[in-house]
PLY file of the C-alpha trace (Angstrom):
ply
format ascii 1.0
element vertex 347
property float x
property float y
property float z
element edge 346
property int vertex1
property int vertex2
end_header
9.93 1.84 2.21
6.06 1.55 1.86
3.92 4.46 1.47
0.23 5.19 1.55
-0.51 7.85 -1.08
-3.79 9.81 -1.45
-4.72 12.21 -4.28
-8.10 13.90 -4.79
-9.69 15.39 -8.09
-9.73 19.29 -7.66
-12.89 20.58 -6.14
-13.32 16.78 -5.18
-16.02 16.55 -8.00
-16.84 13.23 -9.14
-14.75 12.71 -12.28
-14.07 8.94 -12.34
-16.68 6.55 -13.98
-15.80 2.91 -14.87
-13.83 3.90 -17.98
-11.62 6.40 -16.04
-11.00 3.70 -13.34
-9.86 1.23 -15.84
-7.54 3.66 -17.23
-6.28 4.56 -13.92
-5.49 0.93 -13.36
-3.73 0.57 -16.73
-1.47 3.72 -16.03
-0.85 2.69 -12.56
0.57 -0.77 -13.81
2.59 0.75 -16.79
4.24 3.03 -14.18
4.78 0.07 -11.74
6.43 -2.14 -14.41
8.42 0.93 -15.53
9.61 2.39 -12.37
10.54 -0.85 -10.19
8.13 0.42 -7.55
5.36 -2.15 -6.27
1.70 -1.56 -5.91
0.52 -3.52 -2.81
-2.87 -2.29 -2.31
-5.00 0.43 -4.35
-8.58 1.78 -4.65
-9.95 4.24 -7.33
-13.07 5.99 -5.95
-15.11 8.50 -7.81
-13.06 11.61 -6.85
-9.99 10.38 -5.37
-7.45 7.46 -5.18
-5.60 5.45 -2.62
-2.01 3.52 -3.30
-0.20 1.44 -0.86
3.20 1.61 -2.90
6.64 0.01 -1.98
9.75 1.75 -3.13
12.70 -0.42 -3.21
16.12 0.79 -3.62
17.67 0.78 -7.23
19.52 -2.56 -7.57
23.33 -2.33 -6.59
25.29 -1.43 -9.74
22.08 0.01 -11.37
20.30 -1.61 -14.30
22.00 -3.34 -17.37
21.05 -2.27 -20.82
18.87 -5.14 -21.06
16.94 -4.21 -18.16
16.64 -0.57 -18.97
15.06 -1.56 -22.42
12.66 -3.95 -20.86
11.64 -1.10 -18.34
11.01 1.35 -21.20
8.80 -1.14 -23.15
6.51 -0.76 -20.37
5.96 2.86 -21.01
7.26 3.63 -24.51
6.39 2.48 -27.84
8.95 0.22 -29.65
10.53 2.97 -31.87
11.58 4.91 -28.90
13.14 1.55 -27.36
14.93 0.77 -30.66
16.41 4.36 -30.69
17.79 3.95 -27.16
18.97 0.44 -28.06
20.91 1.62 -31.03
22.51 4.42 -29.14
23.71 2.40 -26.27
25.15 -0.24 -28.64
27.05 2.62 -30.38
28.27 4.07 -27.01
29.20 0.52 -25.82
31.09 -0.25 -29.13
32.98 2.92 -29.24
33.84 2.89 -25.51
32.01 6.08 -24.57
30.93 4.52 -21.20
30.13 8.07 -19.84
27.51 8.79 -22.55
25.95 5.41 -21.93
25.73 6.28 -18.31
23.94 9.82 -19.07
21.51 7.96 -21.54
20.67 5.50 -18.66
20.31 8.48 -16.12
17.87 10.18 -18.52
15.34 7.56 -17.60
16.34 5.79 -14.48
16.16 9.04 -12.48
12.24 8.41 -12.50
12.72 4.92 -11.06
12.66 3.78 -7.49
11.32 7.03 -6.64
8.07 7.78 -4.68
7.68 11.25 -6.10
8.52 10.59 -9.60
6.17 7.61 -9.53
3.20 9.60 -8.47
4.03 12.58 -10.67
4.39 10.30 -13.88
1.39 8.17 -13.06
-0.84 11.15 -12.30
0.61 13.31 -15.18
-0.12 10.50 -17.75
-3.68 9.89 -16.68
-4.31 13.69 -16.69
-3.21 14.15 -20.39
-5.51 11.14 -21.31
-8.41 12.57 -19.37
-7.84 16.15 -20.91
-7.49 14.91 -24.23
-10.59 12.59 -24.40
-12.71 15.55 -23.00
-11.25 18.35 -24.81
-10.26 20.12 -21.70
-6.90 21.86 -20.18
-5.53 22.37 -16.84
-4.92 20.45 -13.61
-7.09 17.60 -12.62
-5.86 17.03 -8.90
-6.19 19.50 -6.18
-2.69 19.01 -5.04
0.31 16.72 -5.78
-0.50 13.96 -3.34
0.04 13.40 0.36
1.52 10.43 1.83
2.12 8.44 5.00
5.10 6.25 5.70
4.07 2.74 6.74
5.93 -0.03 8.47
5.81 -3.51 6.99
3.91 -6.14 9.04
0.59 -4.97 10.97
0.72 -1.53 9.71
1.05 -2.26 6.01
-1.56 -5.23 6.48
-4.04 -2.67 8.20
-3.53 0.11 5.74
-4.12 -2.42 2.81
-7.34 -3.31 4.36
-8.32 0.36 5.04
-7.68 1.01 1.24
-9.75 -1.98 0.30
-12.78 -1.01 2.42
-13.05 2.42 0.81
-16.08 1.52 -1.25
-17.71 -0.39 1.88
-17.39 2.76 3.83
-18.74 4.93 1.12
-22.06 2.50 0.94
-21.33 1.52 -2.46
-20.75 -2.29 -1.94
-21.39 -4.64 1.22
-18.52 -6.85 0.31
-15.19 -5.39 -0.77
-14.67 -8.37 -3.50
-17.49 -6.84 -5.50
-15.99 -3.53 -6.01
-13.46 -4.16 -9.23
-11.23 -1.13 -8.97
-9.56 -2.10 -5.75
-6.72 -4.47 -5.07
-9.11 -6.88 -3.21
-11.56 -6.89 -5.99
-9.24 -7.54 -8.74
-7.39 -10.07 -6.48
-10.65 -11.94 -6.26
-12.08 -11.60 -9.86
-8.83 -11.00 -12.14
-8.05 -14.39 -13.05
-4.71 -16.44 -12.63
-3.29 -14.98 -15.98
-4.22 -11.48 -15.86
-3.66 -8.64 -13.42
-5.66 -10.47 -10.92
-2.29 -12.35 -10.18
-0.51 -9.17 -9.81
-3.06 -7.81 -7.29
-2.80 -11.03 -5.21
1.21 -10.80 -5.30
0.84 -7.17 -3.92
-1.41 -8.12 -1.19
0.81 -10.98 -0.06
3.53 -8.60 -0.07
1.54 -6.15 2.11
0.15 -8.88 4.37
2.97 -11.03 4.81
6.45 -9.39 3.97
7.55 -9.19 7.61
7.34 -12.87 7.80
9.78 -13.30 4.68
6.83 -14.11 2.24
7.99 -12.80 -1.40
5.55 -11.09 -3.40
4.25 -14.05 -5.08
0.44 -14.69 -5.86
0.86 -18.38 -5.10
0.90 -17.72 -1.42
-2.48 -15.96 -1.62
-4.40 -19.24 -1.45
-5.12 -20.47 1.92
-4.88 -18.76 5.28
-3.32 -15.46 3.75
-6.56 -14.82 1.89
-8.98 -16.24 4.40
-7.42 -14.14 7.41
-7.46 -10.88 5.23
-11.06 -11.50 4.45
-11.90 -11.89 8.06
-10.37 -8.55 8.73
-12.41 -7.15 5.75
-15.55 -8.52 6.79
-14.99 -8.06 10.42
-16.79 -11.55 10.94
-15.89 -14.77 12.57
-14.99 -13.49 15.97
-14.88 -16.17 18.71
-15.88 -15.21 22.06
-12.83 -16.83 23.79
-12.82 -17.69 27.65
-10.40 -15.92 29.51
-9.32 -16.01 33.27
-6.78 -14.02 35.34
-4.16 -16.16 37.16
-2.91 -15.74 40.47
0.03 -13.62 39.26
-2.40 -11.13 37.60
-1.70 -12.13 34.09
-4.19 -12.82 31.66
-4.38 -16.47 30.26
-6.52 -18.61 27.94
-9.20 -20.45 30.19
-8.49 -24.10 29.15
-7.77 -27.40 31.06
-4.19 -27.56 31.02
-3.85 -30.99 32.36
-3.72 -33.47 29.60
-4.59 -30.92 26.86
-2.72 -31.44 23.78
-0.52 -28.61 22.64
-2.45 -28.29 19.23
-5.38 -27.49 21.15
-3.88 -24.73 23.07
-2.07 -23.34 20.02
-5.64 -23.30 18.28
-7.17 -21.54 20.99
-4.30 -18.85 20.99
-4.62 -18.46 17.30
-8.23 -17.87 17.80
-7.42 -15.02 20.28
-5.12 -13.40 17.73
-7.75 -13.50 15.03
-10.38 -11.79 17.37
-7.80 -8.97 17.65
-8.01 -8.85 13.86
-11.66 -8.55 13.90
-11.56 -5.61 16.40
-9.26 -3.82 14.00
-11.65 -4.74 11.13
-14.51 -3.00 12.61
-12.29 -0.04 13.30
-11.60 0.19 9.71
-15.16 0.38 8.59
-14.91 4.13 9.99
-12.90 6.85 8.59
-9.68 7.15 10.23
-7.66 10.32 9.56
-4.48 8.94 11.01
-4.14 6.57 7.85
-4.18 9.66 5.47
-2.67 12.46 7.79
-0.62 10.59 10.22
2.78 11.14 8.45
4.24 7.90 9.77
2.23 4.90 10.93
3.63 1.48 12.61
5.01 0.09 15.81
6.28 2.33 18.45
9.91 1.44 17.75
9.45 2.05 14.02
7.78 5.66 14.64
10.41 6.59 17.16
13.22 5.32 14.86
11.89 7.64 12.04
11.53 10.59 14.45
15.40 10.20 15.42
16.31 9.97 11.98
14.39 13.20 11.31
14.84 15.05 14.54
15.50 18.47 12.88
12.13 18.42 11.50
10.55 18.66 14.84
10.64 21.21 17.53
13.33 21.34 20.42
10.75 20.41 23.36
9.55 17.03 21.41
11.35 14.20 23.20
9.77 11.03 21.29
8.06 10.53 17.89
5.32 7.77 18.76
1.98 9.11 19.58
-1.15 7.19 20.63
-3.91 6.61 18.18
-7.26 8.11 19.27
-11.00 8.34 18.19
-11.93 5.65 15.73
-8.48 4.32 15.74
-8.36 3.52 19.33
-8.73 -0.42 18.68
-5.30 -0.25 17.37
-3.92 1.90 20.16
-0.70 0.05 21.60
-0.36 -1.84 18.47
-0.05 0.97 15.90
1.31 4.60 16.59
1.61 7.74 14.56
4.09 10.24 14.58
1.42 13.22 14.50
-0.68 13.64 17.54
-4.06 14.69 15.81
-6.57 16.24 17.85
-9.01 18.10 15.65
-11.16 16.26 13.01
-9.63 13.07 14.18
-12.11 10.95 12.31
-11.31 12.60 9.11
-11.78 11.10 5.76
0 1
1 2
2 3
3 4
4 5
5 6
6 7
7 8
8 9
9 10
10 11
11 12
12 13
13 14
14 15
15 16
16 17
17 18
18 19
19 20
20 21
21 22
22 23
23 24
24 25
25 26
26 27
27 28
28 29
29 30
30 31
31 32
32 33
33 34
34 35
35 36
36 37
37 38
38 39
39 40
40 41
41 42
42 43
43 44
44 45
45 46
46 47
47 48
48 49
49 50
50 51
51 52
52 53
53 54
54 55
55 56
56 57
57 58
58 59
59 60
60 61
61 62
62 63
63 64
64 65
65 66
66 67
67 68
68 69
69 70
70 71
71 72
72 73
73 74
74 75
75 76
76 77
77 78
78 79
79 80
80 81
81 82
82 83
83 84
84 85
85 86
86 87
87 88
88 89
89 90
90 91
91 92
92 93
93 94
94 95
95 96
96 97
97 98
98 99
99 100
100 101
101 102
102 103
103 104
104 105
105 106
106 107
107 108
108 109
109 110
110 111
111 112
112 113
113 114
114 115
115 116
116 117
117 118
118 119
119 120
120 121
121 122
122 123
123 124
124 125
125 126
126 127
127 128
128 129
129 130
130 131
131 132
132 133
133 134
134 135
135 136
136 137
137 138
138 139
139 140
140 141
141 142
142 143
143 144
144 145
145 146
146 147
147 148
148 149
149 150
150 151
151 152
152 153
153 154
154 155
155 156
156 157
157 158
158 159
159 160
160 161
161 162
162 163
163 164
164 165
165 166
166 167
167 168
168 169
169 170
170 171
171 172
172 173
173 174
174 175
175 176
176 177
177 178
178 179
179 180
180 181
181 182
182 183
183 184
184 185
185 186
186 187
187 188
188 189
189 190
190 191
191 192
192 193
193 194
194 195
195 196
196 197
197 198
198 199
199 200
200 201
201 202
202 203
203 204
204 205
205 206
206 207
207 208
208 209
209 210
210 211
211 212
212 213
213 214
214 215
215 216
216 217
217 218
218 219
219 220
220 221
221 222
222 223
223 224
224 225
225 226
226 227
227 228
228 229
229 230
230 231
231 232
232 233
233 234
234 235
235 236
236 237
237 238
238 239
239 240
240 241
241 242
242 243
243 244
244 245
245 246
246 247
247 248
248 249
249 250
250 251
251 252
252 253
253 254
254 255
255 256
256 257
257 258
258 259
259 260
260 261
261 262
262 263
263 264
264 265
265 266
266 267
267 268
268 269
269 270
270 271
271 272
272 273
273 274
274 275
275 276
276 277
277 278
278 279
279 280
280 281
281 282
282 283
283 284
284 285
285 286
286 287
287 288
288 289
289 290
290 291
291 292
292 293
293 294
294 295
295 296
296 297
297 298
298 299
299 300
300 301
301 302
302 303
303 304
304 305
305 306
306 307
307 308
308 309
309 310
310 311
311 312
312 313
313 314
314 315
315 316
316 317
317 318
318 319
319 320
320 321
321 322
322 323
323 324
324 325
325 326
326 327
327 328
328 329
329 330
330 331
331 332
332 333
333 334
334 335
335 336
336 337
337 338
338 339
339 340
340 341
341 342
342 343
343 344
344 345
345 346
């Protein structure tokens, strides 16, 4: 499952400078490695943050002792890890499988869980923030809010929406210039550092529905170029179209003697032009992306509605709701489970 998570600083005051944003990224990656969740896209602004987080299920059969210890090293110091390793060895040697299981569960209940990831990540950062400033109390105005996102067009669009936050805020013209975002990190992080992990996350968000694994090696080429095209909303081709006798739209090309490769190329241009329209939409604030609850194809949203039917009123017959306002460019492609009317452009 993929979720777009948003959390804001209490009173929405500007609390995050470059040092705080760097520490947010550090804690985000630590909890990512510990929890087994995957950050597909992110952006840290001055008073709020966005995460596109994939939460895979726990591996069948759970974690081995070695896998548990490896996860613990991402979050705890070596003394803690060595103590857990010592206890596990004693339990296994003495045949106390139940005690070993309980020791595993002391840590694994926080893994592969959306709520536990966000709780742990935000709490750890708050502890660091308060300690370095001599303050106490809460930092976030609420826990967090999330939108369930379908992989494919929805996850790709949501990733772009997240990466375009600093552009919408007027902080940069090119999202690659903002270093505290997935795209900025992917473009400037270097092949051996976290830049590689950011590229892998974006590949997953953009191409997972086509069977691409979360592998940074797939970032080069058309994946990065097409994603950048959405982000910059440029390169739109004015394609020629005609309406056939049957009323269906078709690409206006000379069919006789035209090579298949040329037809395919023009169809690809048409598809990219749709991405440009969505890219322009993403430069506006779209409330569906933060308050829509579920975002994806009509079939996906209706499927979630059926699975959670008891949460809706008896009179409601379907889940999918058409996008309006600034999101109208994606209407018919993306659907929301919430029919937003007031403050539809939102923040």
